[in-house]
Steps between C-alpha positions, in 0.01 A plus 500: 500500500702740292872424473736728684871522578631284784860559603674202654861545617564782259353329195166608355269255329135502408265342752128538577430731793178576685315798348661773714562797275850643500662245730835328480642214704877505523770321692767658721744505208280739303547757779838569338326575173264739682796687652667533160173615344494806727786645301294460183185644652314175454432398857187288479369604840530867411306426183216360707568129448484314831775242562557218745823311570538136603811468718690205642728705728301724733788727612562582136144623462534699823812664358376574147150603620285410199145640515354153561678173572388147577766303689488125439681245725623284213845396386688715252390446142139417593324833558158345435552174685567143391505397132208308351257639758290759313237518774754608762679732257166659415445581867833683511416696185154595632647605835741730320231644275274548800744757635406723208148548634567500876612860536812704445838513677719697475677165561310181579663163563283205592596137565352208311354276773592151374825311454585303188306172535778318316762611754394218736680165450308236305524186718440249217787626284808283471814641336674309222752257641864552417837446668595768750699788354694727732685816409804396707598210268780521248439683174539178299252305714248783489533527122446124461195506727354792306527311170359180653218695664359616168475139381301409812259789448423451128200274557342738750551794265326310218204462737509876561487566126212254454314666785553866408627505142743784569835572661701801612824322412680651201665825607845372404390364163658164591328166546494401865774238466733758345413741784612241753823425312581869459451574870689182595796606285516830688494310828794293377694820431498473120345846429340390169431762232150626433306271264296793369607803299462845665467342845795494737596178674410633850158610372431158346613342828245710686227410251589131515476500880162675476381231257616222731320661792180538297528138386537374859208707631275383216592141582411555865164651401393214273202295615181575687663629822544875531813570705548843648774723364686452830492123458630532145783737587604300808522186288689674221762672717552215747464182297599561137844522343384807306412676825834396650677635192322837543604510867859438401485778242368745759774408748763538230363843403509616862858377546607669176 
């Protein structure tokens, strides 16, 4: 197959496509680029290049009326289905590309027939054990639990690294223990300064929380069991101190 452009959530990268001359697969975000291109006279459809959109929100496609759209019943951030499942993702891609040869619109929206197979709970999965952490506790107790939680999870995260050899932790630029201490200091009302130049303290706080969340979810995904995203998020928000800390932050933001 000859390589062609594949637009995924507004970013274009090189990927092999089936040999369909003059075709482009794009996500719903690239519709904005198409609208802007009209002012430059570069609309790809008007130039004879057929396009198809993969959408996660059907009413949005009904409102923007792209020439061709494939609606997929997946969670946000997964327009082609679950990660690490190239066979299923390939079916989504082929379904979208198939719209290019099934006739013209002016507007065609079809529904992908299958749900995400990983959306169903995995019965054999057991979450990492840790003391209960509730958002209603005092700030000091929640901060202490958050720091202790990271110590409990270190072994499981080492297993994750041995299993996959990669991690999404690192947005803050801090090691995970420093992330926990930085977030805990904010919980204790200390408002510590940013440890990195050119990054504000609130931004580093946000990045540190994101790193803690990624760390926890990687821990929960270590091993042979394949928990669903719902299982992972339920465990994170309801049973971890990091999730409880995020809930407290949201409540504080709403009250402010």
